[in-house]
C-alpha positions, 0 to 999 in steps of 0.5 A: 881277787884270785883264789889264792888271795881271799883275805877279807878287807875287814877282819873284825867279828860282829859283836852281839853287843853292837846294836840299837833297837827302835820300836817307835810304837813302844818307846819304853822297850828300847832302853830295857831291851836285852836281846833281839834275834834276827829272824830266820829266812827260808825258801822251800825248794820245789821238785821240778821233776823226778827221775826214777831215783830222785827228785830234782830240787829247784829254788821255791817260789815263796820266802818265809820270814820267821817272827821277830823275837825280843826280850826286855827287862820289865820296868817297875811301872810296867810301862814297857810291858803295857805298851805291848799288852795294850797294843795286842789287846787293841788288835784283838779288840778285847772287850769290844771297846772299839780299840781296833777301830781307833788303831785303824783310824789313826793318822798315818805316821802317828805310830798309834795305828795297827802297825809300826816299823821296827829298826835294828841298827847294827854297829861296827866295832867302832860303835858306828852305824853299819847296817840298818835292818827295818821290819816293815808293818810290824805288830805284836803277836804275843807277850810272855807271862810274867812270873813273880817268885818269892823263893828265888834266893837272888834277885833276878829282875823280871824279863818279858819276851815279845814276838812280832810279825811283819811284812818283810825286813830289809837290810841297808848298808848305812856307811 
């Protein structure tokens, strides 16, 4: 491709509506998911040496992945909220009930352990799978408060926000 011929082969924009989210450890969230933010990835430059006036930056050694953040509508039975709440509670062994040990001893692949992989499928403009983003060994670090409010003149259904940490995420083309 020459500098004069730089037209892209695909001229479609990425739609914020074209995605499917799967968290096997908390399946009730998948249907009620409102949004998910692909995390920021950064690398901090390292000064190699400096002359009298400036430091010369070089690519750093460590890549930093921001947390994965999701927002979902809470169902009236609190199933999706409780999936994350109970997971966090078990990770912290709230009440010292041995919940953490149960998570540690869960059989691999059961999705009842400490971690769960999260999948974000990015769809094309034709609603076909285009890219799969997999967050490896994810676990929740927070879930937002739920506010009940009788003074709201309209019904705004309750949303919750959850944040996850993970080892790494990978992006694969599935077409």
